[in-house]
Every structure is written in structure tokens, then in C-alpha cells.
N, C-alpha and C positions, 0 to 999 in steps of 0.2 A: 504494500499499500504506499509506503514512503517513497517508492520509486516513481509514483505517479507524477510528481512535480519535477522529475529529472534533476535531483539535487547534485551540486557540485562536490559536496562532502557527505560521506556515509560513515556513520560511527556505530559500531556494533559491539555488544557485549556478549562474548562467547556464542556466536551464532550456530555453532555446530553441536551445542550441548543437547543430549537426549536423541541425537540422530545416529543411525547406523553409519558405518564407514563409507558406504557407497553414496548415500544421500548427502553425508557431510562433504564428500569430495565434489559432488555436483553443485552444492551451494558455493563452495570456494572457487570452483571454475567459473561460475556465473559472476561472482564478485571480481574475479581476475579480468574477465571480459569487460566489465564495466570500468575497471581502472585503465584499461587500454583505450577507452573512449574519452579520456580526459577528466575522469572522476577520481577523487582521492578516497580511498577506502582504508579506514583505520578500524582495527578490532583487536579485542583480547581473545585468546584461544587457549585451550587446555589440552596438551598432549595430542597434537595432530599427527596424522600419518606422513610418511615421507613425500608422497605425491602432492600433498598440500603444502608441505614446507618448500618444495621447489617453486611454488607460485610466489613466495614472499619476495618483495623488493627490499623492504627494510625491517629489521628485527630489533626489538627492544626486549631485553631480559631484566626483571626486576625481583628483588627479594626484600620484603619488609620495608619498602619505601625507598631502597637504594638501587640505583641503576648499575646493573652488572655488565651489560653490553648494550650499545645502541649504534647501529651501523648497517651497512649492506648484509643482507641475510646470507649471501653466498660466501662472505668472508668471515662469518661467525666461527666456523670449525677452525679455520687457519688461525684466528685470533686466540682461541683457546689452546691450540697447539703451541702457540708462541709463549704462553705463560705456563706451559707444562702439563696441560690436560689433553690427553690424546683419545680421540674417538676411535673405537674398534671399526673394522672394515664394514661389517654388515649391521652396525648399530644405527638406529634412528637418530640423527644429529639433535633433535629437540629433546628426546628422551635422555640423551647424553648431557645436554645442557642442564636439565633439571636435576640430574644425578650430581653434576658438578656443584650446582647451587646448594643442594641439600647436603653435600658432604660425603656422598657415597663413592665418588671418584677420588682416588688419591693423586696428588700432584707429584710428577716424576722428576721434573727439573724446574729450575727458575730461569726467567728471562734475564739476559745479561743486563746489569745496571739497576736491578730491583732489589738486590740483597742476596743473602744465602739462606739456606734452610735453618741454620742455627739462629738467624735473626727473627724468624717467625715461627711460632708453635702452630703447626697444622693439625689441630684436633678436629673432631667431628662436631664441635660446638657450631651451631647454625649462625649465631650472632657474630662469631669470630670469623667464619668463612665469608659472611656477607661483608665484613669490614675489609678482609683481604681482597676479595674479588673486586669490590668497589674501588679500592685504592689502585688496583691494576688498571681499571677502566679510566680513572681520572688522570693517569699518567700516559695514556695512550694517544695516538693521533686522532682517534675518533672523537675523543673529548674535546680536543683542541679545535677540531673542525666544528663541532657542535657549538662551542662558545662563540667562535666567529660568526656562525650563521645567526645565533641569537642576538649578537650585537647589531648585525646588519639588519635584522628584522625590526629591532627596537628603534633604530634611528629612522627607518622608513615609515614606521607607524607612530611616531612621536606626536603627530597631530590627530590621532584618532579620537581623542576626547572631545574635539570640537566638531566632529562629524555628526550631522543630524541623522537619526535612523531613517532609513528609506521606507516608503510604503511597500506593502506586500506586492510581489510580482507574481503574475499567473502565467503559466505556460500554455494555457488553452483560453479560448474565447468564452464570452458569457454564454452564448448560444450552446456551445458544446458542453459547458458545465451544467447548464440548465437541462439539457437533454439527458445527460448521464444520470444526474441526481433524480430526475423525474422517472427514468427507467427503473432506478433502484426502488423508488417509493411504490411504483406500480407492482413491482415483484413482491415487496412487502405486503401490499394489499391482497395479492393473489394468494400468497402463502398463509396470511392471516386474515381471512375475510370475515371474521366474526362481527367486527364492528359494522362493516358495510351491510352485512345480512341483518344484524340487529336493527340498524336504522331503517332499512326497507320494511322489515316486519313491523317495526313500531309505527311507521307511516301508514301501512295498510290497516293494522288493528285500530289505530285511533280514527282513521278516516271512516272505517266501517262503524265504529262506535258512535262517532258523531252523526253519521248518516242515519243510524237506527234511532238515536235519541231524538233527533230533530227531522224525522222522516217526513218528506212532503209537507213543509210548513205552509199553513193556510194563509190567506190574505185577510182574515177577519181579526179585528182587534179584540182583546189585547194580546192574544197569543202570537199573532203574526209578527208584532214588533219585539215582544219579549223573547220569543224563540230565536229570531234572527240575531239579536244582540248577544244572547247567550251562546249561540253557535260561533259567532265571530269571536267572542272572548275565549271560548275554549280552543279554537283554532289558532289564535295568536299565542295563547298560553302553551300550546303543544309545540309550535314552531320555535319558541324561545327556550323553554326548559328541555326540549329534545336535543338541545346542542350542548348539554353538559359533557357529553363524551369528547367534545372538541378541546377540552382543557388539557388533555394528554398529549396533543399534537407535538409540541416543542419540548415538553418535559421528558417525553419517552426517549427522544434522541438527543437530549441536551449534551451529554458527555461526548457522544460521537461527534456532534457539530463542533464542540470546543476543540476536540482533538484535530479534526480535519481543517477547520478554518484557521486554526493557529498555524498550521503547516501549509497554508495557501493552496489547499487542494481546489478550492472554489470560493467564489464571492459569496458574501452573506446574502446578497439579493437573489442569486441563483438558488441557494438553499431554501430561502423564504418562499419564493414563488413556486418552486417545485412542490414543497410541502403543502402550501395552500390549495394549489390547483388539484393536487392528487387527493385531497381530502374533500374538496367542494363537490366534485361531480358525483362520486359514488355514495358519499355519506350525507350530503345536503340537498343537492339539486334533485336527484332522482327520487328520493323519499318525498320531497315537496310536490313534485309533479304527480306521483301516485296519491298522496294525501288529497291534493286539490281536486283531482279528476273524480275520484270516487265519491267524496263527500258532497261535492257541489251538486251533482245530479240526483243523489239520494235525498238531499234536503229540498230539492225543487226550487232553487233559486232562479234568478232571471234567465231565461232561455236563450238570450242573444249571444252570439259568438263574442262580440266585443266586451260584453260584461264578464264573460267567463275568462277571457285572456287577461283583462285587467285584474280580476280576482286572483289569478295565478301569479301575476306580477307583484301584486300587493303582498301575498304570503311569501314569495320568493325573496323580495327585498327585506321583509321583516326577518326571515330566516338568516339572510346574509349579514344583517346588521347585528343580530344576536350571536351568531357564530364568530363574527369579527371581534366582539368584545371578549369572547372565550379565547380566541388567539392572543389577544393582548394580555390576558391574565396568564396564559400558558407560557408566554415569552418572558414574563416578569418573575416568576417563582420557580422554585426547585422541586417542590413536593406536590403530590395530588391533594393532600388534605387541605393545605393552605389554598391551592387554586380553587377547590370546590367551595370553600368558604368565601373567597373573594368574588367568585362569580354568582353565587346564590344571592348575596346581599343585594347587589345592584339590580338583579332581575326582580326581586321582591319589591324593592322601592319603586321601580318602573311600573310594576303592575298596579301598585296603590295609586300612583299618580297618572294612570292611564286614562282616567275619566269615566270608567265603567263602575268601579266600586265607590268613588267619590266624585261629587260634582265639582268640577274644577273652578267654576265661578265663585263658589262659596269657600274657597280654600284661603288660608292666611297668606298675606302678600309675600312674607319672607320665606314661604315654602313653595309658592307657586312656580318659581323658576324651574324646579325639578321636571315639570311637565314638558319643557323644551328639550330634554334629553331622553325622554321616555319612548322607547321602542313600542311599547304597548300603545301609547296614544296615537302615534302615527300609523301603525298598523290597523288599529280599530277604526280610526277616522277614515282611512282609505277604503276599507271594507264597507263601512257603513254608507259612504257617499256613492260608491259604485252600486250598491244594492238598493238603497232607499231613494235616490234621486230618480224621479220620474215614475216611481212605483205608487200605486194607489191601494190604500187599505179600506176596509169597510167596517164601520161600527154601526150595527143594526142596518139601516138603509142609508147611512151617512157616509159619503166619500171623504176619506182623509188622506191627503197627500203625504208621502214619506218625508218630504222636505220639512214638515212641521217639527219632527224630532230633531233634525239637524239644526234647525233654528233655535230650538230650546237649549241645545247643547253648545251654542254659539260656534257651530262648525261651519266653515266656509265650503259650501258645496258647489261653487263654480268650477269650471274646467281648471282654472289655476289653482283653486283650493285643493282639488284632487291631486294634481301633480306636484303640488307643494309638499304634500305628505310623501310622495314617492321620492322626491328630491331630498327630503330630510333623512329618510331611511338610507338613501345612497350616501349621502354625506356622512352620516354617523358610521356606516361600514367603512368608508374610505379613511376616516380619521382613525378608527380603531386599528385598521390594517396598517396604516402609516406608523403609528406608535408601537405597534407590534414589531415592526421592522427595526425602529429605533431601539427598542429593548434588546433585540438580538445583537445589534451593533455594539451596545454597552457591555455585553457580557465580558467579564474578565477572563481572557483565554490563557493567562500566564499565572493564575492564582494557585 
């Protein structure tokens, strides 16, 4: 996965641990090929086979924090021969080096100029061996070359503290990232379809339930108006609270998103759009269409095609606004318990200030502002205008226009009044989605 971004530096901690000899050799062959394409590969490894050792360009041997050798891998055996440690003909050089460091190999002679055997006590004590071997290295040409390289690097990087960190660079385009992440989300949905199936079943069950409760609503008062308003309230309630499952959208993949975005796999915008679109179609749009179609004709609402499509549009925008608020909560917290609490409270407050349970005209002024952010209010108003405008009810032999209720509730039932509610729902959805994206941008990826 880390190779997706084509990194220039690859650092691995014992990549062959737990692998059989053949698989370990294949892994190291792959890393060797990457190193020949301009990448620097640094890794720690424990007792590799000889075929792996032949792939090494540079070898560093350490013991308890002290460097025993650091230089070209092909010269390591010659170096140890020079200080009196000889590797047998068919012995794996790396096994031999470990034996030297652990004190299992006896030193046969001393390199000229480093003293004599009587000057140094060669016991099997590991701390003493470490001191002796590290002293040999510090007197070698490899150590001198290392010091020169470090000084040269330090002088060339003396201005590094003044460098401003650059923005993440991506090796692929936004469209490509969006496509890849979207494909992954679709695969997740296909492998775990429980949520999508549950949402579809929920939509069908509630639509049938509403249709049966309010089956073929008559046009005689008072049941004509009461049943219609009750049905609208129940439908809006279902569309809003049916989106509680959306709070898991960003929480579920939060750790994965932090890991991948921190390594510049993809842009936050690509992840956000892919997750939102993959959730909306199977879990929100299809259930709304099923719910709307079944309940509408069972209740016997206005038979005109225009009225039906505006009814579907009103429920769809209500659903979109509600699920967008759930997305905002999901992108802002880490746990499901907190997310459920934060999303349930505003849903309940919006329901209270929706205009069905409380007359908004009699509400206290300092509380009345809440109605302007109530998804319930806009959804209920849109459905009421669409159904009641132009509809005639009968009270005994008296004709009562549906507009009378709208006037009593101070609802603007003009063409602009209807589309004003649709626009408000769309704006709420847009604002919630925008702040959801901002919350994802604000996540601390290096915590």
C-alpha cells in the first residue's frame, strides 16, 4: 500500500520476519528492483540467507547502540578478515558477523598498528567485545569517510530550519483518486450489504404502514385535513430519523482515512465525495423513491403527475438535508455513542419547532429563530403546499379550500413560497456537507 505514492525513500523494520525462505527472498528481490529504479531502501533484517545478502549495497552492523561496521556490503568480510576474524568457506557471512559480535568467533590475529593480544583481553564478555569491535571501526577508513560525508551533508543542509514545509504532492489526478476510492466503497457495499438492504426494507415497511394507516384519505373535513397533515408529519419524521445510520459513515473508516491521507494517497476531497456518493444512492435515494411511490398512491393523494414529482422532490431534499447533518456529526466525532447523541438532539429540537406540534406564531421571540433551521418545517411546508393548494374539502355541503389552513399557519403558498422551502432544504444540505468536508480537513493526521 505504501508503494502507491511511489515514495523516494522506503524504510522497513524486518520485512522478512515470519516469512519462509522463498517468500523472504522474493520480497527482497522486489525491494532490490525498486532500489535500481532510483528509490532508497533502508531496512533492518535478522539472519537473512546468503542470496539476500548478495543484494545488499550497504551494510551496517550494530551491537547495543555501537556501530561495529558501516560500509559497502561486499567489503564487510574483507574488513573482518583484516582485524583477525576469518569466515569459513561455506559459512553465511551474515551468520559469521553475528557470531563475531556475540563473541562466538575467536580473533586469530591483530591488524598491524592496533596493538597486540596482551594489550586487550579477548573474553566472551559481550560488552567488552562491543567496545573492541567499535574501536576497530572508529579507526578504519570507513569511519573517516562517514565523518566526511556527515560534515558535507550538514553544511549543505544548514538552511533547512528556514524551509517552509511544502504541501502534500499527489502522484495521481483527482479524477483517478475519486475513481479508485469510489470503486473501493462500492466493493465494501457489495461485501457488506446489510445497511443498504436494511434501509430499503425500512423504506418499504414504513411506506406500507403509512399507506395502511392513511389509506385513501377522503376529502371530507375534519379527517381530510387531519389525516393528510398526520401523514406528512410521519413521512418527514421517517425520512429524518431513518438517517441515523449515516453517522457511522466517516467514523467507520476514520483510522484508515487518517493513515492514507497522511501519506498523500489521495486528496481529502476525493475521499469525501466518494464516501458521500457511495452512501447516498443505495442507502438514501432508492429508499426514498420506494417510500414515496408506495405511500403516495395508497393514501390517495392528488393524482396529477406534477404533484407526485414535487412530492418526491420534497421528501428527497428533506432526506438529503437530514443525512447531511448526520455526515457533519460523523466527521466531527470519533465514537458512535457521541455521534448518536449529537444527531438525536437537533433532530428532536427541529421536530418541536417544525410547526406541527407547536404553533410557530405563538412561540416566544427568543426561541422563534430555531424554525429557520428546522428541516421539519421546510419539509412539512413543502408537502402541505403541494397537496393543499388548489384542493377542495367538504364540510357537510360547504366547500372549504385547502388554502385556508395554509393562511392560518402563515404559510406562503405561492409558487415562490413552495420553491423557497425546497431552496432552504438544499441550502441546509449544502452547508452541512461543506462543514463536513471542513471537519475532515481539520483532523489531526499526526496525532
